[in-house]
N, C-alpha and C positions, 0 to 999 in steps of 0.2 A: 396553847399554840394554835394559831389559825391554820386551817387546812387549805392547802394550795388548790386552786380551781384550775384543772388541766383541760377543761373543755375547750374546743376550738372556738374562735371568736364568733362564728356564725350561730352557734347554739346560745351564746351569751346575748347576742343582739336580738335573737328571736323572743327573748323574755321582756325586752323593752318596748315601749309604745312606738308604733310605726307612724310617727308624725310626718307632716308635710315636708319639713326640713330634712328629716332623715331619709324620707322617700327620694327627694330630689338628689341629695348627696350620694346615696347608695347607688341609685340607678345610673347617675352620671359617671361615677368612678368605676363601677363594674363594667359599664359599656366601653368607655374610652381608654381606660388604663389597662384593662385585661382582655375583655372579649374582642375588642378591635384588633389588638396586636396578635392575639392567638389566631384570629381569623386570617390576618395578613400572612402569618407564617404558614398556615395551611395552604393558602392560595399560592404562595411562593413555591411550596413543595410540589404542587400539582401543575404549576405553570409550564414546566418543561416536558410534560408527557407527550404532547402533540409533536414537538420538535424532535423527540428522541425516536419516534417510531417511523418506519417506512412501511406504508400499507401497499398491498398488492391489489391494485384496482381491477385486475382481470378476473378476480373471484369476488364473491360476496364480501363486502367490507365487514369487519367486526362492528357491532352496534355501538360500542364505546371505543375510544382510541387506546384502550388498555384493558387488561384483565388483572385482577388483584394479585393472582398468583405470580404474574410475570412483571409486576411493576418494579420490583427491586428498589423501592423508595428508601431514602435514608431514614432508618428507624429512629435514629437520634433526633432528627428534626420533628418527626411525628410525636416522639416522647415529649419533646419540649412544648408542643401544642397541648398535649394532655396535661402536662405539669402547669402550664400557664392558666388554663381553664380551671383546673382543680384548685389552684390557689385562690382564684376568684370566688369559687364556691365556698371555700373554707373560711375566708376572712370577711365576707360580706353578708349582709342580712339576707336570709333565705326567702324573704317575702319580696325581694326586688324583682323587677320585670325581666332582667337579663340573666338570671340564674339558669332558667331552663335552656336559654340559648347556649350558655357555657356547657351544659350537659350535652347538648346536641353536638357541639364541636368535639367533645370527648368521644362521643359515639362514632362520629365520622372518622376521627383519627384511628380509632380501633378498626374501623371498617377497612381503611386503606392499608393498615398493617396486616390485614387478613386474620385478626384476632376475633373470630366470630363469637366466641363465648362472651367476651367482655363487651363487644359491640351490641349483641342481642340484649344482654343484661342492662346496658345503659339505655337503650331505646325503650325497653319495658319499664325501667325505673321512671323515665320521663312520662310514660303513659299513665302509670298509677299515681305518682306523686303530684303531678300537675293537672290531674283531671279536675274539671269544674265541679264545685260543690257549694251548697248554701252554707252560710255562716253557722247555722244551727246544726249542720250535719257533722258528725265525728268521723264516720267512715267515708273513705273515698268512693265516689260513684264512678265506675269505669264506663258503664254503658247505661242507656235509658231507652225507653220506648216512646216514639213520637209518631202518632197516627199509624200504629201497627208496623212501624218501621224502626229497626234498631239504629240507634245513633251512638257512636263512640267518640266522635270528634268534639273539639272545643269550638263553640260558636264564636265567630268573629263579627264585629260590627263593621259593615261595609255599606252603610246607607248613603254616605256622602263621599265626595271625591277626596276631601281632606282626611277622613278616617281610613280610606283605602290606601292613601299614599304615605301618611305620616304616623298613623297609629301603630303601636307595637303589635306584632303578630305573635300568636302563641306558637312556640316551637314544638308543642305536643303534636300538632297536625303534621308538621314536617317529619317528626320522629316516626309516625305511622308509615310514611312513604319510604323512609330509609330502612325501616324494619322489613318492609316488603322487598326492598332492593337487596338487603342482606340475605333474605331467604332465597332469592333467585340466584345470587352469586354462589350460594352453597348447594344449589340444585334442588332445593326444597320447593318444588313447583306447586304442590298441593297446598302447603301452608301459605305460600305467597298468593295463590289464587283466592283462597278463602278470605284473607285480609283485604285484597283488592275488591272482591265482590261486596264486602261490607262497606268499604269506603265509597264505592261507586253509588250505592243505594242510600248512603247517609245523607239526610236532608240538610244537615248543618256543616257538611264538609266544605271548606272554602273553595270558591271558584278559581282562586289564584293557583291552586294545586291540581286542577283538572288536567292540565297539559302533562304534568308529571305522572299522573295516574295513567293517562293514555300511553305515555312513553313506556311505562313499566309493563303495561299490557302487551304492547308491541314487542318489547324485549323478551317477554316470556314466550310468546309464540316463535319469535325468531331464534331464540336459544334452543328450542326443541325441533327446529327445522320445519315448522308449520308455516311455510311462506305465504300460502294463500290467505290464511287467517291473519297474517301480520299486516296486510295492506290497510285494512279499515282503521284500526287504532293508530297506525303509523301516520296516516293522513291527518287524523285528529290531533295527534301529538305535534305535528309540524305547524298546525294552525295555532295551537294554544300554548305550546311549551315556552317556558322562560329559561331554558337551559343554556342559552347563549347562541350567538350566530354560528359558531363553529359546529356545535352539536346539531343545530337545525340543518346546516348544509350537509352534514354527514347523513342525517336521516333522510333528507331529500335524495341524496345519491343512492342510498340503499333502496328507496322507493323506486327509483328509476331502474335499478338492477332487477327488482322483483317484477316490475311491469315487463321488462325485456325478456325475463325468463318465462313469462306466461304468454309471450307472443304479442303483447299489446305495445307495439312499437311507437305509435303516436303518443300514447300516455307516457311512455318511457322518455321520449324526447322532451315532452313538457316538463317532466320532473328534472331532467338534467339542465334544461334552460333555467328552471327555478334555482338550481344550485349556482349557476353562473350569476344570476341576479343577486344572490346573497353575498357576492364578493368574498369567496373563501380564499384560502391560501392558494398560491400559484399552482401547486401540484394538483389539488382537487379541481381547480378551474380548468387546467389542461385536460385532465382525464374526463371531465364532464363533456368537453368538446369532442374528445375522441369517442366517447360513448354515443354521442349524437351521430357522428359519422357512421359508426357501426349499425346503429338502429336504422339509419337512412337506407343502408343496403338492403335490409330485410323488410322495410316498410313498403307499402304499395306506392308505386311511382318512383321509388328510389333506384339508384344504380351504383355499381361498384366504382366505375370511373368517376362519378360525381363525388363520392366519398373520398377517394384517393386524391382527387384534385383539391378538396377542402383541406386535407392533411398536408399536401404539398404547399399550399398557400401559407399554412402555419409555419412551415420550415423557413419561410422568408421573413417572418416577423421577429423583431429583436427580442420581444418579451418571451418568446418560446425557445431561445437559444439553449437554455439549460435542459430542454426536453427533446433535443433533436434525435438522440439515440432512441428515445421512446416513440417518437413519431415514425421513424423508419420501422420500428418493431410493429407498431399498430398497422401500418400500411401492409406489412407482410402478413399479419394476422387476417386482414380482410381478404387477401387473395390466395391464402395458403391452400385451400381445398381445391380451387379450380385451376390455379396457376402456381404450382409448387416451385418451379424454377425461378419465376419472378419473385416469389416470396423469399427464396434463398438469397437472391441478389440484394433485396432490401435488408435482410438480417445481417449480411456481411457488411453492408454500409453502416448499420447500427453499431457493429463492433468497432468500426474505425473511428467513431466519434469519441473524443476524449471526455470521460465522465467519471464522477465519483459515485454514481448511483450503482452500487453493487447488486441491488435487487433487479434493476433493469438488465444488467449484464447477465445475471442468472437466468432471467426469462429469455433473453436472446439466445444464449447457448442452448437452453432447453428447446427453444423453438426450432433451431437448426437440427438438433438431435431428433426431435419428433418427426420432422419432414423426412429425414433419412431413414428413420425407423419405419414409417408407413410406406416408404418406397422400397423397403426390404434391403436397403444398403446398410447391413448391420455393422460392418466394420467402421464405416464413417459415423454411424449413430453412436457406437460405443465410445469413440473418442470424444465426441461432444457431450455425451452424458457424463463422462469422466471429468471434463472441464466444468460442467455444471455443478457436480458434487464438490469440487474443490473450492468454489466461491460462494455456494449457497449458505444462507444463514440457518441457525437452528430452528427458526420459526417458519421456514419456507413451506408453503402449503403442500407442495407435491414432493417433499424430500424423500418419502418412502418409495414413491414410484420411481424417482430418478435413481435412487440407490439400487432398487431391485433390477431395473433395466440395465444399469451399468454392469452389475455383477453377472447377470444372465448373458448379456452380449459379450462380456469379457470371456465367458466360458465358450460361447459360440466361436469367437475369434480364435481362441486357443485350440478348440477341436478342429477347426478348418485348417489352422496352421499345421497341426500334426498330420492331418490327412494329406495335405498337399506335399509336406516335407517327405513323408514316407513314400508317397507315390513317386516323387521325383527321385528319391534314393533307389527305389526298386527299378525304375526305368533305367537309371544309370548303371546299376548292377547287371541288368540284363543285356547291356550293349556289348559288342565285341571289344576286347581289350584295347585295340588300337584306337577305335572311335572314342571309347571312354576316356583314354588318356588325353586325346585331343580336346574333348569337352572340359576336362578338369584343368588342362593347361590354360584354356581361355578364361576359365573362372578364376584361376590364380592371378592371371594378368589383370583382370578386372578388379580384384580385391586390392592388389598392390597399387593400381592406379588411383583407386578411391582413397587409399591411405596416404599417398604422397601428394594428393591434390591440395592446393592452398585452401584454408578455411574461408568460408563465405563471411560476409559482413555480419557482425554481431549486433544484437539489440534490435530495436524497432518492432514493428508488429507484422507478423507474417503467419502464413499457414503452411507448416512444413510437414510433408508426408501425411497430409490430411489432418494433422493435429492442430487445433486452434491455439494460438498463443495469446497471452494477455496483452492488451494494448495499453490502456491508461493505468492498469494496475501496477506496473513496474516502472512507471514514469514519474520520477520524484519531482518533476517540475509541477506536478499537480499537488497543491498543498493538502489535499484530503488524505494523502497516503504517506505523509512524513515530511520532515523538513529537508532543505537542501543540505548536503554533507558539508559540515564545517568542522575544523579540527577541534575546536573547543566548545562545540554546541552543547545544549542542555539534553538533547536526546541521548538515551543510554548508549546506543551503538556507535554514536559519533563522539562520545566523550571518552578519551583514552583512560582517564583516571578511574572513572566508575566502572568501565569495562574490565580494567585490570583488577580492581578490587573484587568484582564479581567472579572473575576467573580464579583468583586465589582462594576465595571462599569455597568455590566448587571443588577445587583440588583438595582443600583441607578436609572437606566432608566426604568426598567420593573417591579421591585418588586420581591417577591418570586414566581417563576413560577415552576410548576411541570414539570418533564420530560415527555412530551407528544407531539404527532403530533398536528399540527394546533394550536400551543400554542398562536398565536396572535388572535385566536378566543376566545372571552369571552362568555361562555355559560350563557345566561340570568338566567336560572334556578339555575345554580351552584352559581352564584353571589348572587342571592336573598337568597338562602339557607344559604350561608356563612354569609350574613349580619344578618339574623334572627336567626341563630343558630338552625335551625329546620331541622334535618336530614330527608330526604324523601327516604326511601329505594325503589329500583325499582326491580321488579321481572324479572329475566332473561328470554328471550324468549325461546320457546321450542327448537328451532334449536341450542341454545347455552347451553342446559342442559348438554350435554356431557362434554363441556369445564368447566362448573361450577362444575360438579362432579369431574373432573380431578384435579381441584384446591383445593379440600377439603383434609384434612389430612386423613390418612388411617383409623384411628379409628372412623371417622365420617360416613363412608360408610357402608350401610347395605341394605338388600333386599327391605325394605320398601321405601328407597330413590330411588332405581332403578325402583321400581314398579310404582312410581308416573308418570313416562313418558309413561306408557303403555296405549293404548286406550281401556280400559276395558268397558267403557260405550258406548251406541249407539251414543251419541253426539260426544264423542272423536274419535270413530272409523270413523264416517263420516268426521270429520275434517282431520284425518290422510289420508283417501283415497283421499280427495280433494287435499291435498298437493302433494300426490304421482302422481295423474293424471295430475295436473298442471305442475309438473316437467317433467313428461313423454312427455307431449305435447310440452313444451318448448325445450326439448332435440332434438326432430325431426326438429324443426325450426332452431335451432342453427347449426345442421349438414349441412342443406342445405344452409341457408342464409349466415352463417359466415365462415363455413369450406368448402363450395362448394363440399359437399359429399352427393349427392342425394341417392346413394345406401344405405348408412348407415341410412339416414333419412327414406327411405322406410322400411328398416328392423325394425326401431324403431316403426313406426306407425303400421306396420303389427302385431308386438307383442302386442302393446297396444290394437288394435281392437280385437285381438284373446282372450286376457285375460279379457278385459273390453269392450264388444261389445256395451254396452248402456251408454257409458260415455258422459258427457254433450257436448263435442267438436267433436262428431263423424262426423257431417256434414263437419266441417272444415278439419278434417283429411282425409275424403274421397276425398274432392276436391283437397287437397294437393297431395294425392297419384296419382290422375289423372294427375296433372301438372308434377310431378316428373317422372312418367313413360313416359309421352309424351316427356320430355326432353331427356330421355335415348333411345328414339325411340322404346319403348315397346308398340306398337300400340294396341295390343289385350288387355293388362291389362289396358291401359289408357281408352279405350272405355268401358271396364267393369265397372270401377269406375264412368265414366261419366253417364252411364245408371242408376247406383244405385242412384246417386244424383238426376237425372231427375225424376225417378219414385217414390223414397221414400220421396224426399223433393221438390216437385214442388212449384213454386212461390217464393222460397227463392232467396236471392241475388245471391248465388252461382249457383243455377239452371238458373237464368236469365242470368248470365254471360256466362255460357256454351251454352245457347240457343241463346242469342242475341249479345254476345260480351262483352268484358271487359269495364265497365263504365270508368275506368281511361284512356282508349284509346280515349275518347272524346277529340276533340281538344278544346282549350280554348274558341274559338268563339262559339261553340255549347253549351258548359257548361254554359257560361255566358248568352247566349240567352235563354236557357231553364229555368235557374234560374230567369231571369227577368220575364218570362211569369208566372212562378209559384208564384212569389211574387205578381204580379198584380192580379192573380186569388185569392190568399189568402186575399188580401186587399179588393177585391170585395165581398168575402164571409163575411168578418167582417162588411162590409158596408150594407149588405143585398141585393147586386146586384147579385142574384143567376143565372140569365140568362147569365150574363157575365162570370161566372165561367164555365158553360158548353161550352160556345163559345171558351174561351181560352184553355180549355182542348182539344177540337177537333182540334184547330189550332196547338197545340203543337204536337199532334199525327201525323197529316198530314205533318207538316213541318219537324219534326226532328225524328219521330219514337221513338224507345225505348231509354230511357235515364236513367241516374243514379237517377233521381227524379221520376221514374215511380211509386213507391210505395206511395210516398207522394201525387202525382196527383190522384191516385185511392182512397186514403183515403179521400182527399178533396172532390172528386166527391160524394163519399158515404155520407159524412156529409151534402152535399148540398141536396142530395135526401131525407135525414131525414128531412130537413127543408121544402122541397117543395112538397113532396109526402105523400102518406098514411103511417100509422104506419107500416104496413106489408112490404111495399116497402123499408122503411128505415131499418127495421130489416134484410131484405134479403140482402141489399147492404152491411151492416156492416158484416154480416155472410160471405159474399163472400170475403171480405178483410181478415178475420181471416183464411179462408180456403186457400187463395192464398198466403199469406205471413206468414207462421208459423215460419219462421226463422228470420224474421226482428223484433227484440225485441222492438224497440221504436214504430213502426207502430202497432204491435200486441198488445202492452199494451194499447195504446190509443183506438184501436178498441174494445178491451174487456171492457174497462171502459165505452165507449158509449153504448155497448150492455147491460151492467149491468143496466145502467140508463133506457134504453128503456124497459127492461123486468120488471123493478120495477116502471114504470111511474104511473100506476094506484094506486099502494100502496102509493107512495109519494104524489099524488094528494089528496087521501082520508085523509092522515095524516094532510096535511096542511089545508084542509077544516074543519076538526074537532078541530083544534088547538085553544085553548082559552088562552088569555094573561091576567094575573091579576097582579095588583100592590101590593107589600107587604107594607102595611101601617106602619109596625113596623120600617122600614128603615128610619132613620132621614135625610138622604142626598142621593142625586142622582147625578150622573155625566152625563152631557149632552153628548150623544153618537155622536152627530154631530160635536163636537169640536175636531179638530186635532191639536196636539201639536208637533211642530218641534223644535228640539234642535240645538245648534250652529253647531255641526258637521254634521247635516243633511241638513241644509239650511244656508250657510254662510251669515252673516248679512252684508249688504252693508255699506261701510264706507262713510256715507253722512254727510255734515256739520251740518245739523239741526236734525240729528237722536236723539241726546240727548234731544233736546227740544220737539220733537214729543213724545218721551217716557214719558217725564215729564208730558205732557198734556193729556196722554191717561187715560181714566176713569178706575177705578178699577173694574175688572170683577166681583168681589164678591158683588158689590153694585148694579148690574143690576136688580136682581129679587126683586120685591116689597115684603114688609112684608106680610106674610100669604100665599104666593104662594107655589105651590107644590115643585118647584125646588128651593133649597136654596144653599147658597154658601158652598162649600166644599173645603177641602185641596186637591190640585191636586195630581194625582198619581206621584210617584217618577219617574224621567226621566230614560229612558232605558240606559243601560251601553254604553259607547262609543264603536264604532266599533273596532273589533280586527284588529290589524295591518296586512295588506296583505303582508308585506315584508318578504322575506325568504332568508336564506343563501344558496348559491350553494356549490358544491364540490370545496374545495380550490385548489385541484390539477387539476381541469378541466380548459380548456381554455375558460373561460367565460369573454367576453369583459367588461371592467370597465371604468368609468369616475372618474376624480377628480374634485370636485366642490368647488368653492369659494363662500360662501353665505354671503351677506351683511345684517347687522342688520337694515339698513335704505336705502331707495331708493334714489340714487343720480347718475345722468348721468355722472357727473365728475368722481365719484369713479369707475363706470363701465368702462368708456372709458380708464381711467388710468390703471386699472387692465388688461384689454384686451391687450392694447399696450405693457405693461411691460412683461406680461407673454408670449406673442408672441415673443418678443425679446429674453427673457431668454431661451425659448424652441429652438429657432433657433440657439442659441449659444451653449447650453449645451446638447441638445437632437436632433440634426439635423438628425441623422440616424433613429430616431423613428418616424419622420414625425408627430409630435403631432399638433393638431389643437386647437386653442383657440377662443372661441366665447361667446357672452352673450346669456342668455336664460330667457325669461319672463315666469315664472310659473303662477303668478297672477299679477295684477297691483301693488300689494304691496310686491311681492316676485320676485326679479330679481337676477340672479346669473351668475357667469362666469364658464364655463365648459372647462376643458382640456381633450381631447380625442384623440385617442382611445388606451387604454392599453389592451394588449392581454389577461391578466389574473389578478387575484386578487393580486398576489405577486408583479408584476410590478407596479400596482397602489399604493400599500402600500409603496413601496420603494420611488416612486415619492412623495407620501403624506408626508413621513418623511422628504424628502429632502427639499421640498418647505416650510414645516412647520418651518424648521430651517433658511431658506434663505429669506423668504418673508419679514420679518420686517426690515432686514438690507440691503439686496441686490436687491430684485425684486421690491417690492412696499414700499420703506422706507417712502414715503410721505403720506401713508395711515396708520392711527392708528391701531395697532393690535386689539384694543377693538372693532373695527367696522366690523370685518369679522371673519368667521370661515371656516375651511376646513373639508370636509368629502369625502369618496369615495362611489361609488354606482355602482352596476352592471347594465347592460343595461336593464334586465328584471325589476329590482326594479325601475329604472328611468321611465320606461313606466307606472308602477303602480303609481309612484309619480305624473306624469303628469296627470293621470286620477283622482286621489283622491285630489290633491292639498294639501295634508297633510304634509307640510314640517316639522312641529313640531313632528309629529309622526315618520317621518324617522330619524330626529335628535336624538330622544330618542332611536330608534332601533339601530342606529349606536353607540351611547354611550354604550348600553348594550352588543353589540355583537362584538366590536372590541377594542383591547388594543392599545392605541396610546401613543406616547412619551409625 
C-alpha cells in the first residue's frame, strides 16, 4: 500500500527543478493572486485610522496617528491578512521572489494586532531564512564583515534607474526596520537602538530605507521626551522618508512644535508653512495656520493684534467655516494672559458656534474654567470644569487635571456654602424675635413668588446661574449627534418596537427597577421594608433642609418651617458654630493641599483666627501658617508663628516637630528600631520587670534621640515610677506628662485617668475595706459567675469524628449540684446576638479592586483543580488583555474557593460575574454540576475581613442582600 504524502505543496515543489517557466508562473501567481490581495486588505484596515482620530493640536502631536494598544482594529480582518499570506507561503514554491514579502505582511499584521511575540518571531525568521548566501554554503550567514564594518543587510542592485524602480526588493531589509519599530512600540529602547546603530553603519543597507531609519531614530527620542535630540533625525526623515504625504505633514507639524517649544519662532513658522505646502487634510492645514499666528506673537517684530487680525480674516473664509469655534478659541488663547476678559468673550463666542467637534468644546470649556481658576473665581471655575469632565473623551490629555480641579473646587464650593449658611443662620438667630419674624416673612414671600412664577423658555443655549449649557450637543438638527425623531426610524430610541423589546427583556432579567443611580445595588433596608410593608420615614439631614423646603409646594411653606433650622438654643448654636469652624478649617487645607494656593490658605486661616481666636484647632492652624509662610519665603511671619507655637503650646507634637524635626522624616530603619524597643519596654512593664523599662528607655534616648514615640516613652516611664516609687513621686511624674503634652490627646487622656485614680486612691481603699457582701436568700437561683459560655460564632467547633459521641456522653450540667445545695440548676441566660457583619459597600464609581469568587459546597481536590485549569484557559482566551489570575484559596479546611482577580472596579467585576454565570455550566466547567458551586464578587477590603472572620455564610448573606444578580 502506497504511503500518503501529507507534506504541504511548498515542500514538494522545493524538490523539483526551478525552471524559468516555473519561476515565472510561481512569481506571478504568488504576487497577484495572494500577496496583492492580502496587501490591499491590510491597507483597507489601516485606511480609516486617520479619520477615526481627533488630535489635540494644542499639545505635542503623537508621532503616529495611532498607538497599537488603542487601535481597536478588527482582529478578524487582520487574521484574514495572515491567513491569505500564509496560504501563499504554503502552496507556492519557497524559492519564489514574493515569499519573503508574504512573511513581511504576516509580521505587519501581528504588529498591528499587538501580538509582539509572533511579530518578533516572524521578523527574525525573515532575517535568518532569507539571508544572502552562496550556493555552496549550507548554513545561513546572518552577518559578515566588510572593511571592518559589520553588515547584516541584503545587498540590493541599484546601479541603474530601471533596477531601482522595477527590480524586486528584498523584504529582509524592511523586516529589520519593522523589527526595530516593534522594539520601540514595546518600550525596548536599548534593543531598538542597538539594531538601528548597526543598520546606520551597514555599508550595504539600501538608501531607499534611510528615511525610515531616520524616522525611527526621531521616534525613539520623541517617545522618551528627548525633544532637543529629536530635531536632527526628524529633519532628515522629512527629507528622505517615503511614508506618505500625510505622515510627512505630521512630522513637519511636530518639528514646528519642537522649534516653538525651544523659542525658535522663525524656524517654527517655516516648518508650519511647509505643512501647508504639503496640502494635508483640512484640520491640519487650519492648525498650521493657527500655529503660525501664535509664533508670530512671540517672534521679533510680531504683535498680538496682527495675529488676531489674521485669525479674524480666516473667520470670513468659506473653507474655514467648520473651524470657526476653534478660531475663536485660538484668538482667546492668544490674549488670555494679558486680557482675560477679552479671552472670555472669545470663548463664549466659540461655544455659540454649532459644531460636532467635541474635542474643541472640551478645550473651550476648560479654557473658560482655567481663566476663572487663575482669577480665583473658584465657584465659576468649578462649574466649567464640571462641564469639561462631562464631555471630554477618555484620551483627553489633561483629563486628570480637570478631574482633580473639579473635585477640589467642588469641595471649596461646599465648604463656602456651609460657612455662609451657618453664618446667616447664626445672624438670624441672634436677631430680636420681631425683626427675625419680619425677615423670615419676606423670605417666605420670595420663595412662594419664585415657585408660582411661570417657567422660562426651555431649550436653546444659555448660561444659567453661571452653569454653562450645551449648545450643539443637544440639538438634533446636527446629524453628528443622532437622527431626527421619526416614529419608525432605525435608531433604537425612536423605534417603538425595538425599545419595547428591550424594556421587556430588562424586566425579565432584573424585574421592576426604579430609575436611579447604582441600580445594581440592592439596599438591604429598602428590601426589608418592602418585604415587611413597614414604611420607615427618615429625617432629612440639616444640610439638606434647604433642598427639602424647595421640594415642598408653595402653600406648605411658612415662617415656622424656616425657623426650625435656626440655632436658637445654646445646643443648636454650638453645633452650628462647630460645623462652621470645621468647614473653615477644611477650606484652608483644600486651598493649600489640593489647589496649591498657599496665599489663599493663609488668608483663610488669618480670617479664622481673627474672628475665632479660641477655636479648637488653633494649634494646627498656627503650625500650618508657619509652614505656608516658610514656603513663600516669608521668614519673619514664619518665625512669629513658630514662636507662638513653642511658647503657648510647649510639649505638643507640633512644638516637638518645630524643635526637634518632623517625625515622618525618620527613616524606616530608625522607626522600626525605636518601635521594637518600645514594645520590649511595654512588655517588660506588663511582666513587672520595671528595671528593664528604665534601661530600655535610656538606651532609646542615647541611641536614637528624639523620635515619634517620645510621648509614649515618657508616659510609660511615669507609669513605671508610679509602680516603683512613692505616691508623691508617681503623682509628680504623671503631672509632668500632663504639663508636657497638653496637645497629645491620647497620652493626655491616659495620664489624666491615672492622675484621677492616684488622687482618689485612699477613698477607693476605704470604700473597699468597708464593703460588706450579703446574699439575698429570697433569690431561688444563682448563676455561677465563673462559668463562661462561648457560642458557635465566638469559638468554631472542631469537626472531629467522635465529637457527637463525646457530646452524648457529657453529663448534664443541671445535675451537678446535689439536693439542698445553695447553687441550684437554672435556665442559662439567652445567648448574645450574633456579631454584626463587618462588611461594607464602597463607592460604586470609585476604583476599588474586586475579586470574583467560585465557592464550592463540598471540598474536593478534583473539583478545585478542574475549576482552576478551566477558568485559567477561559481567561487566557477571552480576557487576555485584562491579565486575570486564577488560583485556589483555602479559607478554612472546610471552605476552599477559586478566586479570579484582579478587576479594577465593581462594574468590571459584575460584568465578568454575569458573563461566567451564563457560560460556566455550558462552556467553562461543564463537567461540574451547577448545584455544587456558587459565584459572588467581593472587594479587596471585604476579602481581608472575610479572611480574618472566616464567616463565609455571613458574606454570602451580605452579598445576597446588597447585589442584584441575574
